[in-house]
C-alpha positions, 0 to 999 in steps of 0.5 A: 708809620714811624716804622723805624722808630718804633721796630727797628731792626738795626741801631747806631748810637752815636756817642756811645760810653764806656763811662757808666755815669754818661747817657751814651753808656746808659742806652747801650746798657738799657737797649741791652737790659731791655732784651732788644733783639736787633743789631746795636751799633756803638759808636766811639773813636775811643773804644773798642768795645762797649758792654760786650758789643764791637764798638766803631771809631765812626759810623762810615766804618760800619759796613752794614745798614742801620735803621735808627739812629740815636745821637748822643754827642754834643751839640756842635758834632749833631750835624755830621752825625746826622749826616753819616746817620743818613748815610747810612741808610737811617730812616729815623734820628733821635737827637738826645743832645740838648742846646738848641732852641731851649737855650738860645737864638743860635741854637734855633737856628741850628736846630731849624738847619738839622731839620731842613737837612733831614727833610731834604733826604726824606728823614724824620727827626725826633728831638732834640733835647728828649729822652729817646723812645720805648717800645715793651713790645719789641723789647727795645728801650732805647731811652737813658731811664733805667726803669722798664714796666712791663708790656702793656696797653697804655702809650705816652706822648711826653714833652717833658724828658724828666717827667718820662723818667719819673712816670717810667720809674712809678709804672715800673713800681706800681706794676702798670702795663705800658707799650710805648712811651715818647719823650718828644723834646723839642719838637723840631719835626716829630711832633705830638700830632705825628706820634698820636696818628702813629699810636692811634694805629698802633694795635699794641696802645688800647689808650694814648696819654699825653703830657703837653705844654704846647701844641704845634699845629693846632688845626692838625692836631685838631683833626689827627686828635678826632680821628685817634678818638674815634678809635681809642681814647686819648687823655691829656694833660695840658700844662702852662695854662696860666692866662699871664702871657695872654694879650690882654684883650679889650672885650668881654669875650678876649677877657674871659678867653684865655689859652687854656679856655681854648685848649679846653674847648679844642679837646672838647671838639675833638674828643680828647678827654682832659686831665686836671693833673698827672694824677688824673692823666694816669687814673683815667688812663688806668680805667680805660686800658683795664676795663670795658666801656659803660653804656651809661652814666649809672652806678652803683656803689657797694661799701663796708663802711657808711661815711666813705660810701656817702663819700662816694655817692656825693663825688658821682652826684657832683660829677654828673653820674647817676646814683640809681637805685638797683631793681627790685630783683637785685634788692629782694636777692640780696636782702636774705644774704646780708645782714638785717642792718645792711643796706639794699640801696644805692650805696649798698652797704654790706657793713663793717664785718662784712667777709669778701663772700657778702661783697661778692653776692653785691657784685654779682647781682649788681653785675647783672642788674639793668639799672647798673651801668658801672660798680666801684667797690668801696674797701676800708680795711677792718678785721673781716675784710681780707683785701688779697682774698677779696681782690681776687674773688672780684677779678674772678667774678668780673665778666668784663661787661661793665666797668668795676673800679676800686677804692681800697683805702688805707695803707699797710693792711690794704696794700697787698689787695691793691697789688693783686687788683693791679696784677689782675687788671682792676684798677685801684684808687686811693679814694672813691672820689679819684675813683667817681673821676676816672668813671666820669672821663669814661662817660663822656668819652662814651657821649662823645662817640655817641655824637650825632654826625656834625652838620654845620647848617650854613644860613643865607646871608648878604655877604656883599654888605659885610664886604663893603663895610669891612672894606670901609673900615680897612681902608679908613684904618679903623681896629674897633667897629663901633655900634653903628657898622657892627649892627649893619654887618649882623643886620646882613646875617639875618639878625634882628636889628631895631631901627636906628641911626647916627646923629651928630646933632640934637635936631637930627636926634629929634628927627630921627625919633620922630620917623622910628617912633617913640620911645627911643634909646639914646647911645654915644658912638665913640670908638674910644669909649668900648664900655658906654654905660660906664662914661653915662653914654646910654639913656633908655625910654625917652619919650618925647621930643624934648627929652630927646634934646635935653639928654642929647645935650646932656650926654655930650657934656658930660662925656666931654667933661669925662673923656675930653680926648675921647672922639665923639661921632655923635649920638646913636638913636634907636627905637626902644626894643622890648624887655626881656632876658639879656645875653651876651654873644661873642667871638674871640680869635685863638691863634692856635685853633681859630674862632672860638664862640662864647655864651652866657646871661649878661649883667651879673652872670658874666661879670661876677659870675664868669658863668659863661661856655666856649666852643670852637666854630663852626657849630652845629645846632647840637653844639650850639645847644650844648653851649646853652646847657653848658652854663651853670645859669641854664635853669634860669633860661628854661623858666626855674624859679617863676622865671619866663622861659626864653625861645633857646632855639632862637638863641641857638640859631644867633650862635650859629650865624655868629659861628658862619660870620666868624668862619667866612671873616677871618679879619674879625678877631672880636666880636661881642654882641652884648647884650641880646636880648631874648623873651618867650617864644614868639619874640625875636631876639634883637642885638641891643649893642654891637661892637667888633675889633678888626685884625690885620688891618694896615693902619700905619699906626692910626687906629681911630677914623678921627685922625 
């Protein structure tokens, strides 16, 4: 795949230039300098030769075939260059030229026409507005970036050309080995999913790193990313994550779920490792490219200084890694090899006067210890440290069975050691914290690879009843589905919904209360009032007919004063349920990735602490349980601090039922069950309140049923 882009035997550069300051010159110079062994065909009507290569006035003057065409001419000449490239046999094109959809609507239209032209001829286009492509293993620097890193296992996909230049410069200085680099620009045709698909199959790529500002087709990217992650690690830095541009949604779920959270949920599903910033993108990629994957999350720290050792232990624990004590055999063997003041626990402290030999003794024993899955070596520059020699000896002693990450801390005194580590394929980080971040990424990837097969349970439900309710809402031009209808939909999906009916008068309310039995709850029913409690629209624990009448009349009176323009359908009279713990379950439909589920504890936990987890639908039973465990307040559900435990399995089933409803009915754009009341095993959770929002409703400007 993308064979002509990555392994061309002949490259035309249309817009080649003799002027050293021009981009068209840089391409010719870089192809020659990188040692490209194929044919390079410069095209420029004003030159006979460029850097010793024969130059053609026009591609029609060249009598051979080309595989790849690089186009560096002004926008108005790009179409002609594409047509001539295709006529000359080009299978793939790179349009470097800027000035298309990134600058104007007219530019966007021209860009579409160029793509249509290529597609009609079965040719793929990279760019426009990009830096080009680099393939170190093919000795091909088809970019205008001067720096050329050594061959290696990291491949990069970048939406920013400027960032590409910076990365290539940095990688060359660090001697960081790279395989392929794609600067994808405007993604008019080929996009991140196409390049990821190619790199997944690329034998020279051991890890894919990507810098993305947007994703073209969420579902296709997810599918390809999951396929790729099953083969090799994929690390992505996704920027443009603030919610400033996101539509404000009216429900809890919508307001908490910015686009960034959708990307997080999507990456988690696909096994993509998410980098928080530029440093972590390469911290993670470097560890994956150079080290074996850990068997588990137990890490051993070896240090010559107490403070950095504590830093490392804190960083490990905070990331969920385990600082397990070495085996008794390791400790007993190590004790006589270290001074009496040294520590043989974890961290293993070899003391400040440690020469390399002391480190190596500890490292070799940790490497063979069954309690240890990974090793982090922390070095501070002290008189006896000899970082360069230590780097050599560590690499020689490392058997490659467990990951070894280093934190040689300091400046000039450890510089030679850091350079040596990189040359020997051992990643070094400026701090223990960064090393632990990389190790955590590796452990997360291992856990994802070991996940059970995804089996989504389908529950028997009454879809006919839901169809009927939704059709009625749509016919009425209603986008906000209130509590009464929302609960009917949930009842059809086998949720436990307490008995209740809508009353338009206080007499009706008493009749309903007498029928369903006391105590009851009264709730205002209005499409214009979303958060009922804020308007005094909820009364609980009402014990007799007199209280029903009084509360009904008082509620209507107060709400008419507080919200004079609100349309009041009446009051919902419902059986009072058992006490229990409040949960919030929700769904919001992301435009890129589809239905995204939310779970959290109700009340202060969701309103103040924002303690919620998200997952893309459809979910499996394991993923539903992961959502529960992903909250900071999970210990309360299990029964911590004297709290009664709740039926976790029942809540997980409720999440799966919402997942099925959201998947079955794309017209439901938002859904809130707030709260779902859950209790101990034996008490079936019940829906205390619910609401939904419909999209794509033909409302003719009418959104509420009273119009």
